[in-house]
Structures are given as structure tokens and as C-alpha cells.
C-alpha distance (Angstrom), angle and dihedral (degrees) to the residues before:
residue distance angle dihedral
M1 . . .
S2 3.81 . .
L3 3.79 121.8 .
R4 3.80 89.0 -115.2
A5 3.83 92.6 54.3
A6 3.79 90.9 46.4
G7 3.79 89.3 51.7
V8 3.81 91.7 52.0
L9 3.81 91.2 50.8
L10 3.80 90.7 49.6
V11 3.81 91.3 51.8
L12 3.82 91.4 48.2
A13 3.80 91.9 49.4
T14 3.80 90.5 49.4
C15 3.82 91.2 49.6
V16 3.82 92.1 51.0
S17 3.81 90.4 49.2
H18 3.81 91.4 51.0
L19 3.80 92.7 45.7
R20 3.81 90.9 55.1
A21 3.78 89.7 52.7
L22 3.81 95.0 47.9
P23 3.80 117.0 103.9
F24 3.77 114.9 -114.7
R25 3.79 94.0 -147.8
R26 3.78 112.5 159.4
P27 3.81 121.6 -138.9
P28 3.82 115.5 -99.9
R29 3.79 113.9 -75.8
P30 3.83 109.4 -165.7
W31 3.82 91.9 179.6
E32 3.79 95.5 52.0
L33 3.80 97.4 76.2
Q34 3.80 92.1 40.3
R35 3.79 89.9 55.6
L36 3.81 92.1 47.4
N37 3.80 93.1 48.5
A38 3.79 90.1 49.6
S39 3.80 88.3 60.8
L40 3.82 95.4 48.0
H41 3.78 131.7 83.5
G42 3.80 87.8 -147.3
K43 3.80 127.7 36.5
I44 3.80 140.9 -112.0
L45 3.79 115.8 -138.4
D46 3.79 116.5 -147.1
F47 3.80 119.5 -130.3
T48 3.81 93.8 156.5
R49 3.79 141.2 87.4
N50 3.81 91.8 -121.0
H51 3.80 98.6 100.8
G52 3.79 109.5 49.5
A53 3.82 102.0 -73.6
D54 3.79 133.9 63.2
R55 3.83 107.0 -115.2
R56 3.80 97.6 151.6
I57 3.80 120.9 144.3
W58 3.79 120.7 -115.6
S59 3.81 115.9 -110.7
P60 3.81 114.0 -155.9
A61 3.82 88.5 -171.1
L62 3.81 94.0 57.2
Q63 3.81 95.5 28.2
E64 3.79 91.7 -132.2
R65 3.78 143.0 80.3
R66 3.81 116.2 -86.6
D67 3.81 136.3 -165.9
L68 3.79 121.8 -106.4
Y69 3.80 135.3 168.3
V70 3.80 121.4 -159.4
Y71 3.80 122.1 -162.0
L72 3.82 119.6 -151.6
P73 3.82 116.3 -160.8
P74 3.81 126.0 -123.3
E75 3.81 114.3 -72.4
F76 3.80 90.5 13.1
N77 3.81 109.3 -165.6
P78 3.83 116.5 -163.9
C79 3.81 88.6 -157.2
Q80 3.80 89.7 68.0
R81 3.81 132.0 70.2
Y82 3.80 118.3 -126.8
P83 3.80 137.7 -163.3
L84 3.81 114.9 -102.7
L85 3.80 127.1 -132.6
I86 3.82 119.8 -173.8
W87 3.80 111.3 -162.3
L88 3.82 119.6 -155.0
H89 3.81 118.2 -156.9
G90 3.78 127.0 -138.2
F91 3.81 135.2 -102.1
S92 3.83 114.6 -63.4
Q93 3.81 89.8 15.3
D94 3.78 135.0 97.0
E95 3.80 137.9 -166.9
K96 3.83 92.0 -66.7
N97 3.81 91.6 65.7
T98 3.78 92.0 61.1
K99 3.81 100.4 48.8
S100 3.78 88.2 91.3
L101 3.81 88.5 63.1
A102 3.78 86.7 69.8
E103 3.81 89.5 68.8
V104 3.80 91.5 55.6
F105 3.80 94.8 43.9
D106 3.80 91.1 43.0
A107 3.80 93.3 55.0
A108 3.81 92.2 44.8
I109 3.82 92.6 50.9
K110 3.80 92.3 45.6
D111 3.81 90.4 52.0
G112 3.81 92.2 47.4
Q113 3.81 91.8 -114.9
I114 3.82 91.6 126.9
P115 3.82 130.1 16.5
P116 3.81 120.7 -98.8
M117 3.79 111.6 -87.8
L118 3.78 141.4 160.7
I119 3.80 116.3 -112.6
A120 3.81 124.2 -156.3
I121 3.81 118.1 -162.5
P122 3.83 111.5 -170.4
D123 3.79 129.7 -174.6
G124 3.82 112.3 -109.7
T125 3.81 99.8 178.8
F126 3.78 122.3 119.5
Q127 3.79 98.3 -120.1
G128 3.78 103.7 22.7
H129 3.81 94.8 -92.6
P130 3.81 134.3 62.9
T131 3.78 129.1 -108.7
M132 3.79 126.3 -163.9
T133 3.79 96.9 -110.7
N134 3.80 111.1 14.1
S135 3.78 120.0 41.1
G136 3.79 107.5 93.9
S137 3.81 112.7 117.3
F138 3.83 92.2 170.4
Y139 3.82 81.7 -146.2
I140 3.81 88.4 -87.1
N141 3.80 127.5 145.0
G142 3.79 95.8 -113.0
R143 3.74 144.9 144.6
K144 3.82 93.1 -66.9
G145 3.77 98.1 48.6
R146 3.80 148.6 -46.2
F147 3.79 96.9 -78.5
E148 3.80 94.9 157.2
D149 3.80 89.7 57.3
F150 3.80 89.9 45.1
L151 3.79 90.5 58.6
A152 3.80 103.7 32.4
C153 3.80 95.5 39.8
D154 3.81 112.6 19.3
V155 3.80 102.2 35.1
Y156 3.80 93.7 35.2
S157 3.82 93.0 49.1
F158 3.79 92.5 45.4
M159 3.78 91.1 53.9
M160 3.80 95.2 44.5
Q161 3.81 93.1 47.6
Q162 3.79 99.8 41.9
F163 3.80 103.3 37.5
P164 3.82 136.5 49.3
L165 3.81 101.6 -105.4
R166 3.79 135.1 162.4
P167 3.81 109.8 -102.3
E168 3.82 97.0 -143.8
R169 3.81 116.9 104.1
E170 3.80 87.4 -139.4
A171 3.83 87.3 66.7
H172 3.82 92.9 53.0
V173 3.81 115.5 89.7
L174 3.80 123.9 -166.2
A175 3.80 108.5 -165.0
G176 3.78 140.7 160.1
A177 3.76 148.5 148.0
S178 3.82 128.4 -109.5
M179 3.82 106.3 -27.8
G180 3.79 87.4 7.6
G181 3.81 91.0 55.0
T182 3.79 90.9 51.3
S183 3.81 90.0 49.0
A184 3.80 92.7 47.0
F185 3.81 90.2 61.3
S186 3.80 95.9 37.7
L187 3.81 94.1 51.1
G188 3.78 95.8 34.8
L189 3.80 93.2 55.4
K190 3.82 88.7 50.6
H191 3.80 96.6 46.2
R192 3.79 100.1 43.2
E193 3.80 91.2 149.1
K194 3.83 89.0 67.8
F195 3.80 106.4 31.5
G196 3.77 128.7 46.6
V197 3.81 100.6 165.3
L198 3.83 122.7 62.0
V199 3.80 125.2 -172.1
G200 3.79 126.3 -175.7
I201 3.82 121.4 -176.4
M202 3.83 108.5 -168.4
P203 3.83 91.4 -18.7
L204 3.80 126.9 169.1
L205 3.79 102.6 -129.7
D206 3.80 99.1 174.7
L207 3.78 109.7 44.5
M208 3.81 89.9 176.1
W209 3.80 96.9 50.2
A210 3.80 121.0 147.1
D211 3.78 130.9 150.1
C212 3.80 122.6 -117.0
H213 3.81 89.0 -82.7
G214 3.78 92.0 57.9
N215 3.80 93.4 -107.3
P216 3.85 112.1 142.9
K217 3.80 88.9 -164.9
G218 3.79 93.0 53.8
G219 3.78 121.3 117.1
F220 3.79 122.9 -109.9
S221 3.77 122.6 -93.5
P222 3.82 123.8 159.7
D223 3.81 86.7 -136.3
C224 3.81 94.4 53.8
I225 3.80 110.0 46.2
G226 3.78 120.2 148.7
R227 3.78 137.9 152.0
M228 3.77 137.5 -119.5
D229 3.80 96.8 -100.9
R230 3.78 95.5 -170.9
Y231 3.77 132.3 28.3
R232 3.81 110.8 -125.2
P233 3.83 110.2 -168.0
W234 3.82 94.9 -164.6
Q235 3.80 95.0 51.2
S236 3.81 115.5 108.0
A237 3.79 116.0 -108.4
G238 3.80 92.1 -173.2
R239 3.79 144.4 -67.9
I240 3.79 130.1 -92.3
W241 3.81 129.9 172.6
G242 3.82 86.3 2.3
I243 3.81 91.4 -61.2
N244 3.79 121.2 122.0
I245 3.82 109.1 -133.5
R246 3.80 112.9 -156.2
Y247 3.79 124.6 -157.8
G248 3.79 90.5 -114.2
Q249 3.81 92.6 56.0
A250 3.78 90.3 58.0
M251 3.81 101.4 35.2
R252 3.82 106.4 33.0
P253 3.83 96.2 63.5
V254 3.80 89.8 50.5
F255 3.80 102.5 41.8
G256 3.79 108.0 11.7
R257 3.79 122.4 -143.2
R258 3.79 125.2 32.0
A259 3.80 94.7 -103.9
E260 3.81 91.0 53.8
V261 3.81 91.4 49.9
Q262 3.80 91.4 52.5
R263 3.81 91.4 46.3
R264 3.81 98.0 48.5
L265 3.80 106.5 28.5
P266 3.85 96.8 79.8
G267 3.80 89.8 57.9
E268 3.82 90.7 55.0
N269 3.82 95.8 41.5
P270 3.85 111.7 105.1
V271 3.81 95.8 -145.6
D272 3.82 90.6 53.4
Q273 3.80 92.0 43.8
L274 3.80 90.9 63.6
E275 3.79 88.4 72.5
L276 3.81 97.3 27.7
Y277 3.83 91.3 59.8
N278 3.81 94.8 30.5
V279 3.80 93.2 -125.1
Q280 3.79 110.1 -155.9
P281 3.82 131.5 -149.5
G282 3.80 111.1 -87.9
E283 3.79 94.2 15.8
F284 3.81 93.6 111.9
A285 3.77 138.3 22.7
M286 3.83 104.5 -132.5
F287 3.81 132.3 -167.8
V288 3.82 121.3 -175.1
A289 3.82 124.4 -179.9
Y290 3.81 126.3 174.9
G291 3.78 144.6 154.5
G292 3.78 123.4 -103.6
R293 3.81 91.7 -134.0
D294 3.78 99.8 46.6
Q295 3.83 111.7 165.5
F296 3.83 90.8 -142.2
N297 3.81 92.8 52.1
G298 3.78 87.3 -109.7
D299 3.80 90.9 151.2
A300 3.82 91.6 64.5
Q301 3.81 92.4 42.4
N302 3.78 93.1 50.4
Q303 3.80 93.0 44.3
H304 3.80 89.0 55.8
F305 3.81 90.8 50.5
I306 3.81 90.6 48.7
H307 3.82 90.1 48.2
R308 3.80 91.3 52.7
C309 3.81 90.7 48.4
Q310 3.79 90.5 52.7
Q311 3.81 90.4 50.7
R312 3.81 89.0 55.0
G313 3.81 93.6 45.9
I314 3.82 92.1 -111.6
E315 3.78 114.7 150.2
L316 3.79 121.4 -145.5
T317 3.78 137.3 164.0
V318 3.81 115.1 -115.3
V319 3.81 128.1 -169.5
V320 3.81 121.3 -175.3
N321 3.79 129.5 -168.0
P322 3.84 100.0 -157.4
T323 3.81 94.3 -154.9
G324 3.80 96.4 33.0
R325 3.78 122.2 128.4
H326 3.80 129.9 -159.4
S327 3.79 91.9 -83.1
R328 3.78 144.4 116.6
K329 3.80 90.2 -108.1
T330 3.80 91.4 57.5
G331 3.79 91.8 44.2
M332 3.79 93.1 53.0
S333 3.82 90.7 48.1
F334 3.82 88.2 70.9
F335 3.81 97.3 56.3
D336 3.81 98.2 95.2
D337 3.82 91.4 50.2
F338 3.78 90.4 47.0
A339 3.82 92.0 48.1
Q340 3.80 92.3 51.4
W341 3.81 90.6 49.3
I342 3.81 98.4 44.4
S343 3.81 91.9 47.9
V344 3.81 88.8 61.9
V345 3.81 94.8 41.8
L346 3.81 94.4 50.3
A347 3.82 97.5 36.8
P348 3.84 92.7 100.6
Y349 3.81 89.6 52.0
A350 3.79 101.2 51.6
P351 3.82 113.3 146.9
T352 3.80 113.4 -67.8
L353 3.80 133.2 -175.5
R354 3.79 116.0 -88.7
E355 3.78 118.8 -113.7
D356 3.79 100.6 -143.5
H357 3.79 135.6 62.8
I358 3.75 115.2 -132.8
E359 3.77 127.9 146.9
S360 3.80 114.3 -146.7
K361 3.76 141.0 148.4
D362 3.79 123.3 -141.3
P363 3.84 127.7 -155.6
S364 3.79 90.3 -91.7
G365 3.78 90.6 65.0
I366 3.82 95.4 -112.8
E367 3.80 114.5 143.1
Y368 3.78 114.8 -147.4
H369 3.81 119.2 -150.4
R370 3.77 105.9 -175.5
R371 3.76 117.4 -161.5
P372 3.81 122.0 -136.4
G373 3.74 118.2 -116.0
G374 3.80 127.3 10.0
């Protein structure tokens, strides 16, 4: 190969690398949310900069403004208290990717399939926009910001202060897909005083999984359980959208150097947190759904988590799509099972009249007139 040809290849490789790191943030679209709300029975409130104005909430933890969408159910009544669901998006996504969930939840609430609830959809990317290979904070307090505090303190407090929500932890759902499902369990197990319901759609619940031969890609067997003894940043975690995601791409931005990953990862790993936080039977309502052909070996990871729960006497609901991949299609295939489950879990916490009388106005422009008595 000539020096000139080699130089061209080097330039092309550099361009591809830079393109993968570029944010794919769309320009503001003021009409987009209006059109979506026109199709809903409920309504999405805009606390973002995605639609022509900057309405983001302030995060003391991150010391910056951050995007957030809030979904109000059909026939929302500010004189009632509602269950809360916080939805966490996946890796290389942001809050915009989960707006479409509102259509599914909206239809299910309108049809009485699930109880009315408020849904908060925060942005968990590092820089306020996603990139193709490096935007997954896992909602962890890491080297790029205090994302756990952003979610568990800032977003949670904003919702509890500005909206009429049930106070019981059993009425507070932390849910997500892929990275968001992992984070829902990791953060929920830590913040048990705030969340009593945990939902993971295609989560990875043992980030240090390996079989008894030390193979992180090995299948689960209760007779062959091991552990990833050493973090290898260049090892492949799996492929999605044709892109090979290496362990280092996911872990290095969050924790930093290899030694720091190995030191901190067990404390953020859901299967280890069961013992670390001494999780007791009946303490949480848990729902786990995954595909049997997950590209990130999520089926083995989740089976290990389920096995450890069973050893501790912890009950959880599990739904498996035997041919499911780590994909949106597989994730959406679990909605009916999730809806049936959450309707039972939240039935005791259906919206009720508030007991106080306070007039206030939140940043969305909603005026609350709270009636005295029940």
C-alpha cells in the first residue's frame, strides 16, 4: 500500500471515529410536542430546550439546567394525588427517545388497563445530548457528574414539590429499559426510602457476571457461577445497531481508570446490592423482563440476579421472550405483561383527593386548588 493510500485510510478512520462521538441533537421543533399532545388523551409538559424555549429544571447536583418531560394522565385533577413513575432511558438515548412511551401509557390509562399516574422522563446523558457510543451515565455519581443525586434528589424533589403525588414509597415506581433498567434497580435498591417498585426492561442486573470458567459470555447455570475477576476495557460487552460496545466505552466515562472501575463497580451492581443493602423479602415489588437472545448476555445476568433473589426469599415477577434480542421490538413486547402487573401493584394507590387546601402555581403554569378534607 502506498503512503498516500495509507494516509487516506487514516483520515477516513479518524472521520468515522469523530462522527461516532458527535452528538445527534436535533434543532428545536416547537410544533413537535404540540402535535404529540394533540394526539394524546393526557398531556406532556415541557421542561426542556427542545421546542423553541429553554424550560429546563435546575439541578443543584450537576450545577446546570437539565431536560425533563412530565406526562399528565387523562382527566388529570390537581385535587387528587397520583402514583409517580420515573422512566430512565437507555444508553446513547436521551429524554426525546422516550416521549413515544407516552402514547402507549396514555392509551393504556385511557382504556383502564393501568391506573392514572404521572410519569417523569429525565435526561441522563453526560452533556445534555446523546452520542452513538458515549452517553450512558447509568445515573451514577461519577467523574462526569453526580447523576445519582440528580435523579434521586433533584428530579424526585421537583416532582414531589410541584405535582400532586402520593407520598407512599409503594406508589413510586423507578423503571427503565436497557441501561435505564439496570439503573432503576441499582438506584432503587439504594434509595429504598423513596422507591418501592422497581421495573427493568432488558436490564443488565449483574455487570460482573461470568460463569465458573471465567467466561462473561457464558450462559447461566446454578452449578456454574463465577465472577468477572478482572475488568478488561477492550473486551466486547455486546453489539447494538451494528456497533460493538466495549466495556471501556461504558465504564471509563463513568468511573475513570481501571482500578477505579474495579473498586466501585460492585457497589453499583444490582446483584451485589442485594446483600450490600440487606434487601428483605417483601421490601420491593420487582418486575424483570428480558430476551432469551440478548446481545449483551443479559439473559444470563438477569437469571443470576433472579437466582440470588430466590435464595434470599425475595419474590419478583419475571417475563421472558425466548427469541427476544436487545431491541426496541423486544422491549415493547413486554408492555401488556407489565401493564397487567403494575395495575395490581398500584391498585391500592389509585388517585385520591388531597387533604389540604393550598393554592400554588408551578413552572408549567398549572394552578392547584386543593380542597380541604377528604
